[in-house]
N, C-alpha and C positions, 0 to 999 in steps of 0.2 A: 316238667323236669323231674326225673326220678331222683330219689334220695342219694343214690350212689354217685351220680354225675354231679349233683349239687355239692356233696361233701368234697369231691375231688376238686371242683372249681374253687371252693373256699380255701382248700389247702394250697392250691397253686397261687391264688391271689394273696394269701397270707405269707407266702415265702418271699422275702425281699430280694434274694438273689435271683430267683426265677423271674420275678416280676420285672426287675431291672434289665435282665438279659432279654426278655421278650420285647420290651419297649425300645431297646437299643437298636433293634433291627428295623430298617426302614421299609423293607418289603412286607406285604401283608402275610400274616401267619395265623393259622388255626391250630389248636391242639385238640386231638381227637382221642377217644378211648378205643379199645380193641373192637368195639362194635361199630366203629366209624361214625360216631356221634360227636358233635362239637362240645368240648368241655370249656374252652375259653379261646380268646383271640386277642391279638395286640391292637393298639390304637390305629395303626395303618390299615388294618382290615376293616375296622369299624368305620373309619372315614370313607373307605372305598364303597361300602354298601349303605352309608348314611344311617348308621344305627348308633345311638348314643351309649349303649351299654351292652357288653357281651352276653348278658342274661337273655337278651332278645333272641339270640340264635343258639343258645345252649340246648343240646339234645337233638338238633337238626342234622340232617345229612349235610356234609360240607358243600357239595355242589349245589344243593338247593339253597343253602344259606347265602351263597354269593350270586345266586341267579345265573349260574354258568349256563351258557347256551352254545349250540352249534359245535359240540365236540362230535367226533365220529362215534355214533352209537348213542344209546340212551343213558340217563344217569344211573339206572340200575346196572347196566352193563359195566359202566365205569366203576361203580362201587365194587363189583366183583373183581375187576382188574386190580383195584387198589388192594383189596383183601388178599388176592393171590400174590401180588407183588410183595406185600408185607410178610406173608408166610415164608417167602423165599429170599427175604432181604439180606440174609447173611451170606448167601452163596449165589446170588443172581443180581442182574442189573436193577437198580432201584427204579421204582415207578416214576415215569416222567411223561407228562401229557400236556399238550397245548389246549388252552381254553379261551374262548372269546366271550365277552359279556358286555352288557350295556350298563354303565354306571347310572347313578340316580340323576345326574345332570345331563344324561343323554349321550355322553361320550362312549365311543366304542373302545374297549380295552382288550389287550391281548396278554396272556400270561402263560408261563410254563410252570406247571404244578409239579413239585417234587416232594417226596416223602422220606422221612427218617424216623426210625424207632428211637424212643427216649424212655429211660427208666426214671421215675420220680418217686423216691421214697418207697420203692418196692412195687409201685404201680406202673404197668406197661402202658405207655402212651405213644402217640404218633404225632410228629410235627409235620404239618403240611405248609410248605413254603410256596408262595406265589411270586415268581420272578417276572417283573415287567419286561416283555420282549417287544413292545410296540415299535420302538425305534429300529430294532434289528429286522423285524418283519417288514416295516415300511421301506427300509433301505434295500433289502433284498428284492421286494416286490417291484420297486421302482426300476431297479436294474433289469429285472427279467422283462418287465413291460417295455422298457426302452429298447432293449436289444431285439425283442420280438418284433416290435413295430418297425424299427429301423431296418432290420433284415428284410422284412416283407416288402417294404416300399422300395428299398435299394435294389432288391431282386427284380421287381417289376420294371424299375427304371432301366436296369441293365438289359433285361430281355427286350424291351422296346428299342433301346439304342442298338442292340445287335441286329434286330430286324431292319432298322433304318440303314445300318451300315451295309447290309447285304442286298437291300433293295432301295438304292438311293433315289430312284424315280418316285418313291412314295414318301420321301422325307418331309415334303411340305405338309402332307396330310397328317403326319405324325407329330408335328410341332405342338399343337394344342395339348395333346395327350402327354407329351414329354414335359411341357411346362407344368401341367397339373400334377404329375408325379413329383417333379422337383419341389413344387410348393408343398406337396404332402410330406416330403422328406423334412422340410423346414418346420412344418407343423408338428411332426413327431418330436423333433428336438425341442421346440418351444413348449410343447405340452408337458414334457417331463421336467423341463426346467421350472416352469410355472408351478407345477404340483409340488416339487421339492421345496421351492422357495416359500410356497404358501404354508406348507407344513411347519417350516422353520420360522414362520411369521416375519419373513424378510421382504415381503412385497410392499411397496409403497404405491398405492393406486394413483394413476395419472388421469385425472378427470378432464374430459373435453365434451363439447356439445356436438351431437351428430344425430342423423336421422335413423331411427330404428328400422324403418322399412328398407332403406338402402343396405343396411347390414344383413338383413334376412335375405334379400335378393342376391347379395354377393355370395353368401354361404350356399344358397340353393344352386347357384350357377356353378360354383366350384365343386361341391359334393355330388351334384347331379351327373358329373362326368366320371365319377369313380366306378371301379369295377363292381362294388357292392350295390350300386344304384342301377345297374343294367336291367332293362326290361321292367322297371318300376316307375310308377307315375308319381310325380311330386307336384302338389298343388299348393300355391302360396295365396293365402287369404289376407292380404294387407289392406288397410284402409287407404283411401285415395289421398287423404291429406298427410303431410309429413308428421311423424311422431318424434319430437325432439327429446333426447335423453342427455343428461349431464352426468356421466360416470366414466369408468375406465373402459374404453371401447375394446381394447385388446383382451382384457379378462372376460368381458361379456361375450366377445366373439368365441373365446375358448369354450365357455359354457354352452353356447348355442351350437357350436360345432359338434361337441360331444353328444348333445341331445339329438341333433339331426342325424348324425352318423349312426348312433345306436338304433334309431328308429328305422333307418334304411336297411341296416344289417338284419334287423328282426323281421323285415317284411318279405314275404315270398314273391317270387317272380309274377308279374302281372297285377300285383296289388298296388294300393295307393297310400302314400304318406301325405298328410296335410299339415301345413304350418299356418297358424293364425296369430296375428298381432292385433291387440286391442288395448283400450284404456279402461282402467278401473279407478275412478276418482283421480288422484294425482299420481297414479302408478301406471306402468306399462306391463302388459301381460303377454308372454309368449307361450303358445300352446302347440305341441307337436304330437300328432296322433298317428298311430300305426295300427293295423288290424290284429296284431298279435296279442296274446293274453299271457300274463306273467303268472306262473303257478304260485300258490300261497306261500310255500316254503322258501321260494326265491324272493317273493315280494317283501317279506319281513326282513330280508338281509340286503336289500337292494342298495342301500347307502353305506353298507359296511365297508371299511377300507380294504380295497383290493379283492373283494369277493367277486367272483366271476363264474358263469356257467360255461365259459369258452375254453376252460382248461388253464393249467399252470402257465404263468407268464402273461396272463391277460388280466383284464379288470382295471379298476382305478378310475374309469370314466365317470360313473355316477357319483362315486365318492368325491372326485375332483370337482364335479359340478356343484355339489352341495357345499364343499369347503370354500370355493371361490365366491359362490353366491352369498353365503351367510357371513363369512369373515371379512370380505373385501368390497362387496357390492351392495350391502345393506338390503338384500333381497331375501326371498324365500323360494324354495323349490319343493315340489310335491308331485305325486302321480296317482292315477287311478287306473284300474284295470278290470275289465269285465268282458264276458262273451258278447254282450250287446254292442259295446262301444270300442272294443279293443283296448289299447293302452294309450293314455294321454299323460305326457309329462308337461308340467306347467311351471314356468319361472316368472316371478313378479318382482319388479324393481321400481323404486321411486324415480320419478322423472328427474328430480334434482337430488342426487345422492350426496 
């Protein structure tokens, strides 16, 4: 820490008016000098990054101090954006940028960063405010995902009904497909409802005893008829004896549904997806393998809320899988990906949750 920054930090800490103002604000705040180095921070910011004292981050780049990740561009590029924005702050739109980061407890957090010039006893400073926008982003993402999936399924259902109406002689053959699409429509609605309730911690698990093998076979039969499964082979490696689980069947079905759907969608025509159910001590393990490989830059974000490579209005599947598994089913979910083995998602649950 250089002497100038240290002196400025001590002046700010010794000013009771400034100190009280800084701590009255619940949003994380950093105070920067004109060189974009941290001078001090409020308690909310220190709690966020699990640092006991502001001295631990004084002199650092603000985006480095908070371990900000996954902004568009590099930290250096954003430092330039910040500096340019501040030079024009009097006659231009203030700098505002969204940032995602992983908190010390593993939670994904989303903030909107805003800047404001501030003069303290003749010293030009910059206030960096971090506004929590997680609820806003989650709500918007849920709506986009819901309407995207709903429109896709409803459109397919409408098209098939139109074909049936114009060729009534083929109606009987169309019935299984129509039933499957109608079930898909209900699944889309249930999925978004469950995800929203799970985020709000409003789900009360309803535990029953059932056979895990039957659940896997049910999902394989259902998803195997979907358009994204066409010309793809689905292999089910279930043990011959029943595997009894005592947990919430509907929530587990939602997790496995997303796992299998994602695997089928990621699999090219002519390739194979395999599902294996096995026991590990007093737990049941579900593994779903597909031949695709997840790129490293995507793999590190795979469970981020609503991150998707499929475009805006998609995503949420892997995040929902992890949320339901860990919060309500007392399980764990993980994956591995390599050129040799493709991608394997594994979910493990206690037999008696």
